[in-house]
KELUM-214947 format. One record per residue (C-alpha): residue number from 1; x, y, z. Coordinates in steps of 0.001 Angstrom, whole numbers, padded with zeros to 6 digits. Example, Ala and Ser with C-alpha at 12.3 -4.5 7.8 and 13.67 -1.06 7.14 Angstrom:
2
PT,1,012300,-004500,007800
PT,2,013670,-001060,007140
END
This chain:
417
PT,1,146693,090756,000335
PT,2,147504,091260,003879
PT,3,147669,087608,004751
PT,4,148447,085418,001966
PT,5,146463,082214,001097
PT,6,148939,079937,003118
PT,7,147607,081209,006435
PT,8,144957,078908,007886
PT,9,144878,079024,011552
PT,10,141887,076640,011673
PT,11,144251,073975,010411
PT,12,146983,074744,012451
PT,13,144621,074167,015589
PT,14,143103,071074,014082
PT,15,146569,069250,013384
PT,16,148083,070763,016713
PT,17,147345,067702,018863
PT,18,148550,065017,016486
PT,19,151723,066792,015490
PT,20,152697,067188,019038
PT,21,155628,064630,020154
PT,22,158012,064852,023287
PT,23,160697,066299,021201
PT,24,158904,069488,019863
PT,25,157010,069964,022890
PT,26,159973,069875,025048
PT,27,161870,071913,022988
PT,28,159270,074650,023133
PT,29,158660,074576,026787
PT,30,162798,074554,027743
PT,31,163320,077468,025322
PT,32,160635,079261,026478
PT,33,160651,078976,029903
PT,34,164358,079145,030607
PT,35,165475,081628,027797
PT,36,162213,083675,028547
PT,37,163388,083762,032404
PT,38,166723,084726,031926
PT,39,166142,087555,029498
PT,40,163718,089225,031896
PT,41,166775,090818,033783
PT,42,167660,092480,030731
PT,43,164335,094289,030981
PT,44,164900,095001,034624
PT,45,168537,096507,034031
PT,46,166900,098634,031401
PT,47,163822,099821,033692
PT,48,166429,100554,036559
PT,49,168959,102813,034204
PT,50,165677,104822,033287
PT,51,164713,105174,037061
PT,52,161468,103571,036162
PT,53,159183,102632,039138
PT,54,158788,098879,039665
PT,55,155102,098724,038680
PT,56,156149,100200,035146
PT,57,158939,097534,034807
PT,58,156082,094993,035658
PT,59,153961,096324,033055
PT,60,156835,096637,030511
PT,61,157551,093029,031112
PT,62,153865,091726,030650
PT,63,153535,093723,027371
PT,64,156565,092571,025761
PT,65,156283,089093,026573
PT,66,152575,088616,026505
PT,67,151721,090083,023315
PT,68,154870,089018,021762
PT,69,153868,085571,022465
PT,70,150379,086171,020576
PT,71,152397,087090,017552
PT,72,154557,084199,017102
PT,73,151515,081847,018499
PT,74,149177,083367,015851
PT,75,151914,082839,012932
PT,76,153217,079491,013923
PT,77,149493,078164,013780
PT,78,148444,079791,010923
PT,79,151481,079086,008697
PT,80,152663,075571,010600
PT,81,156056,077128,010418
PT,82,158367,077756,013575
PT,83,157840,081257,013713
PT,84,158584,082803,017273
PT,85,157340,085774,018645
PT,86,158979,087965,021495
PT,87,160768,091222,021921
PT,88,164129,092552,020774
PT,89,166969,092578,022985
PT,90,169090,094952,020883
PT,91,166190,097243,020720
PT,92,165603,097177,024390
PT,93,169251,098425,025080
PT,94,169039,100948,022267
PT,95,166085,102350,024048
PT,96,167849,102259,027325
PT,97,170551,104471,026355
PT,98,167989,107367,025888
PT,99,164727,106862,027506
PT,100,166063,108522,030801
PT,101,166002,111742,028652
PT,102,162200,111314,028160
PT,103,159027,110959,030234
PT,104,157321,107497,029663
PT,105,154532,108998,027920
PT,106,156880,110523,025353
PT,107,158408,107126,025152
PT,108,155461,105288,024422
PT,109,154834,107883,021503
PT,110,158168,106929,020041
PT,111,157331,103132,020509
PT,112,154096,103262,018675
PT,113,155723,105563,015784
PT,114,158358,102582,015608
PT,115,155477,100104,015234
PT,116,153853,102266,012583
PT,117,157282,102494,010729
PT,118,157448,098678,010788
PT,119,153894,098025,009630
PT,120,154116,100450,006468
PT,121,157261,098625,005647
PT,122,155355,095635,005731
PT,123,152315,096482,004103
PT,124,154206,098557,001099
PT,125,156171,095231,000315
PT,126,159568,097109,000409
PT,127,161224,095963,003395
PT,128,164016,094131,002072
PT,129,165062,097289,-000220
PT,130,164304,099840,002659
PT,131,166827,097778,004851
PT,132,169590,097704,002101
PT,133,169948,101362,002364
PT,134,171913,100986,005514
PT,135,174333,098055,005081
PT,136,173995,095007,007431
PT,137,177425,095511,008639
PT,138,177056,099004,009986
PT,139,173865,098017,011590
PT,140,175432,094960,013065
PT,141,178128,097079,014534
PT,142,175620,099418,015791
PT,143,173937,096486,017665
PT,144,177557,095279,018995
PT,145,178383,098781,020187
PT,146,175052,099619,022024
PT,147,175273,096021,023965
PT,148,179182,096029,024576
PT,149,178976,098157,027886
PT,150,176460,096031,029305
PT,151,178380,092878,028402
PT,152,181337,094491,030687
PT,153,179469,094202,033976
PT,154,180551,090617,033977
PT,155,183943,091705,035141
PT,156,182451,093830,038016
PT,157,180301,090861,038842
PT,158,183393,088565,039326
PT,159,184955,091202,041506
PT,160,182063,091526,043853
PT,161,180658,087716,043994
PT,162,183705,085707,042822
PT,163,182329,082363,043875
PT,164,178794,082691,042774
PT,165,179976,083961,039327
PT,166,182511,081107,039192
PT,167,179796,078619,039886
PT,168,177661,080118,036984
PT,169,180627,079852,034760
PT,170,180792,076095,035775
PT,171,177133,075853,034963
PT,172,177365,077223,031679
PT,173,180259,074825,030564
PT,174,178168,071880,032055
PT,175,175095,072769,030190
PT,176,177274,073434,026728
PT,177,179581,070600,027052
PT,178,177453,067614,028824
PT,179,174001,068486,028422
PT,180,173577,069567,024828
PT,181,169665,070060,024939
PT,182,169711,072357,028001
PT,183,170802,075909,027068
PT,184,173966,076940,028703
PT,185,172494,080242,030308
PT,186,169942,077875,032084
PT,187,173233,076000,033580
PT,188,174403,079289,034859
PT,189,171205,080459,036330
PT,190,170778,077165,038194
PT,191,174324,076716,039520
PT,192,174215,080272,040413
PT,193,171447,080085,042492
PT,194,172463,076930,044138
PT,195,175792,078981,044846
PT,196,173702,081867,046364
PT,197,171420,079712,048533
PT,198,174764,078224,050112
PT,199,176619,081281,050535
PT,200,173680,083956,051475
PT,201,170620,081875,051777
PT,202,167419,082890,049547
PT,203,164403,083910,051125
PT,204,161606,082603,048663
PT,205,158800,084036,050915
PT,206,159563,087190,048923
PT,207,158272,085617,045754
PT,208,155041,087197,044859
PT,209,152217,085471,042917
PT,210,149588,086785,041176
PT,211,148551,088102,037791
PT,212,150425,091469,036126
PT,213,148523,094636,036432
PT,214,149322,096498,033273
PT,215,149490,100125,033249
PT,216,147653,102097,030480
PT,217,149869,104843,028977
PT,218,148850,107941,026945
PT,219,151532,108611,024314
PT,220,152902,111911,023721
PT,221,155124,112534,020842
PT,222,158378,114736,019736
PT,223,160814,114861,017138
PT,224,163877,114238,019391
PT,225,162088,110913,020560
PT,226,161252,109979,017283
PT,227,165043,110203,016076
PT,228,166452,108717,019001
PT,229,163954,105742,019731
PT,230,161553,105038,016754
PT,231,163979,104950,014045
PT,232,166806,102976,015477
PT,233,164058,100748,017235
PT,234,162067,099953,013787
PT,235,165594,099230,011908
PT,236,166753,096879,014806
PT,237,163363,095173,014605
PT,238,163508,094514,010993
PT,239,166965,093988,010594
PT,240,168263,092215,013841
PT,241,165021,090177,014233
PT,242,162931,089648,011089
PT,243,165947,089377,009003
PT,244,167642,086764,011221
PT,245,164435,084835,011821
PT,246,163779,085049,007799
PT,247,167434,083773,007215
PT,248,167365,081089,009841
PT,249,163798,079807,008159
PT,250,165033,079892,004770
PT,251,168255,078194,005650
PT,252,165978,075256,007007
PT,253,164290,074704,004076
PT,254,161071,076713,004941
PT,255,159202,079394,002694
PT,256,158570,082221,005276
PT,257,156186,084852,004799
PT,258,158428,087725,004736
PT,259,155889,090659,004398
PT,260,153514,088906,006704
PT,261,155946,088505,009550
PT,262,157254,092360,009192
PT,263,153407,093311,009257
PT,264,152623,091492,012521
PT,265,155695,092899,013989
PT,266,154507,096332,013059
PT,267,151092,095147,014572
PT,268,152668,093922,017813
PT,269,154428,097370,017769
PT,270,151319,099045,017947
PT,271,149391,097242,020619
PT,272,152462,096391,023181
PT,273,153450,100299,023838
PT,274,150106,101254,025387
PT,275,151236,099269,028304
PT,276,154664,099925,028321
PT,277,156347,097622,026111
PT,278,159102,098847,023621
PT,279,157689,096526,020928
PT,280,156257,092709,020415
PT,281,157913,091274,017201
PT,282,159060,088190,015480
PT,283,162213,086984,017453
PT,284,165344,085923,015551
PT,285,167094,084021,018175
PT,286,164253,082144,019427
PT,287,163076,081207,015763
PT,288,166469,079701,015288
PT,289,166236,077665,018482
PT,290,162838,076564,017486
PT,291,163138,075621,013781
PT,292,166552,073728,014396
PT,293,166824,070184,013782
PT,294,166617,069245,017521
PT,295,163067,070304,017639
PT,296,162121,066993,015380
PT,297,160514,066444,011925
PT,298,160572,069800,009918
PT,299,156767,069779,009239
PT,300,156230,069577,013127
PT,301,158682,072046,014419
PT,302,155859,074833,014573
PT,303,154315,072750,017684
PT,304,157759,074055,019645
PT,305,156950,077842,018519
PT,306,153607,077533,019817
PT,307,154757,075905,023256
PT,308,157506,078538,023202
PT,309,154800,081272,022892
PT,310,152631,079557,025680
PT,311,155712,079700,028208
PT,312,156548,083278,026977
PT,313,152908,084498,027445
PT,314,152871,082947,030958
PT,315,155884,084683,032028
PT,316,154309,088109,031206
PT,317,150976,087250,032592
PT,318,152301,086227,035783
PT,319,154990,089137,035569
PT,320,154946,089349,039482
PT,321,156111,086087,040332
PT,322,158534,086295,037177
PT,323,160184,089510,038599
PT,324,160184,088731,042142
PT,325,161779,085302,041680
PT,326,164788,087397,040067
PT,327,164591,090122,042344
PT,328,165955,087941,045085
PT,329,169124,086772,043228
PT,330,172230,089268,043735
PT,331,172557,092051,041167
PT,332,175913,090139,040095
PT,333,174314,086927,039170
PT,334,171748,088908,037057
PT,335,174986,090994,035337
PT,336,176623,087633,034635
PT,337,173395,086149,033183
PT,338,172868,089420,031113
PT,339,176407,089507,029864
PT,340,176251,085809,028693
PT,341,172702,086193,027340
PT,342,174328,089208,025340
PT,343,177533,087311,024504
PT,344,176089,085384,021595
PT,345,174404,088358,019998
PT,346,177664,090568,020509
PT,347,179756,087959,018873
PT,348,177351,087462,015970
PT,349,177153,091084,015409
PT,350,181003,091523,015187
PT,351,181311,088485,012840
PT,352,178653,090502,010740
PT,353,180141,093760,010966
PT,354,183804,093084,010346
PT,355,183910,089345,009010
PT,356,183283,089952,005272
PT,357,185715,093188,004803
PT,358,182938,095198,003213
PT,359,181942,098431,005133
PT,360,184494,098002,007871
PT,361,185545,101733,008083
PT,362,181727,102508,008576
PT,363,181363,099706,010532
PT,364,184188,100821,012952
PT,365,182687,104322,013309
PT,366,179022,102901,013793
PT,367,180529,100449,016678
PT,368,182666,103270,018595
PT,369,179800,105830,018044
PT,370,177155,103392,019476
PT,371,179591,102177,022315
PT,372,180366,106053,023504
PT,373,176702,106571,024276
PT,374,177038,109962,022419
PT,375,173662,112186,022454
PT,376,173403,115238,020191
PT,377,170726,117454,020068
PT,378,168970,115061,022383
PT,379,169291,112180,019838
PT,380,170856,109029,021069
PT,381,173755,107080,019890
PT,382,172121,104246,018086
PT,383,170662,106889,015461
PT,384,173911,108635,015036
PT,385,175990,105297,014563
PT,386,173702,104591,011852
PT,387,173615,107635,010283
PT,388,177418,108650,010426
PT,389,178656,104797,009685
PT,390,176698,105007,006379
PT,391,177935,108191,005536
PT,392,181667,107037,006075
PT,393,180747,104094,003949
PT,394,179473,106459,001201
PT,395,182612,108679,001258
PT,396,185360,106061,001779
PT,397,183619,103037,000739
PT,398,181203,103756,-002152
PT,399,182562,100991,-004184
PT,400,181444,098434,-001470
PT,401,177956,099251,-002216
PT,402,178034,098018,-005743
PT,403,177479,094376,-006821
PT,404,180605,094117,-008573
PT,405,182824,094574,-005272
PT,406,184403,091399,-004609
PT,407,186964,089547,-002536
PT,408,189651,090648,-005326
PT,409,188577,094099,-004859
PT,410,189226,093999,-001139
PT,411,192942,092780,-001952
PT,412,193503,095602,-004478
PT,413,191990,098245,-001896
PT,414,194248,096645,000648
PT,415,197528,096999,-001366
PT,416,196605,100247,-002076
PT,417,196398,101314,001692
END
């Protein structure tokens, strides 16, 4: 069945009001608005790197935020589980590496193929088996490599606007240490904004209010764009987003609808591209945020996920205001925000890649190839990182693929080396 018997959106809507409380509502609003707002610069930077026009970037923001929000809201209400929908940050940057080599129509075609891949994997029910063909360590190393170069821009930001960046870091520290319920990146945003206002002034008259005007794109397909964009993006949606969300929900004692979550991520991937979005799927980090104990009683945390989706959707629907608010900020503050947002993802990816000592050689090659930005035959480094990293492990670490491989095996292998 496409949707199992637990799904009952009518029951979710009926209970939503009485299950709402200050804790789960505030968690969803804070997470949806703050993390959603400070993540927009990631799409801005990706669009600028591909030399996309502002109106295309606006349509991209609308597409990922609005349709991503709908995916999460429907599942959260239908299952009364804190499942959050948004878009894939690693997927965005994997796309950024190669999108400049294609027309927007070709990119949209590749996005659609990615959605089809994710949908088919969900419908067949073989999602977990398919992902296991590529070790998670190698996939995580690719994510770290793709994102690492963007995080390095923090150094240039400090060189250009030292005081503003120091104020941002102070805000991060204040939020992390003194204001536990406020996301640290929000502290960076507020302190950096205040410093910018004090030093340079901010012209809020440039903020544009209005509803997004999405652009419809007709897809074009090519083998190169599918290899460069579709396959890496589909694997990231499954491995870096869905699997993380599933793991988080399971650890919190929920019974997540694994195949349905994948199916909805595929459906989102078939809708969002028509207006320029690279995908709309289950979001791993935001699902973790809304399913945490800080969101209140376990059976009512789905309310946080719904409110998160409402705020995400609003940021997309009113994309002109969201983008213009961020466009008045100095690029150095944006780069600092981008780096700090990516910090947790990169650290987690590196831990997953090299923390267990399994597939380390394959993960190393995956990391350096992704970091290099290598393009061969018009196919970007994300694909080659996964392919070559897996081949290296098959050649040099074949025993790591067996269930019998253990820490004792690691010690014996280290002694041989």
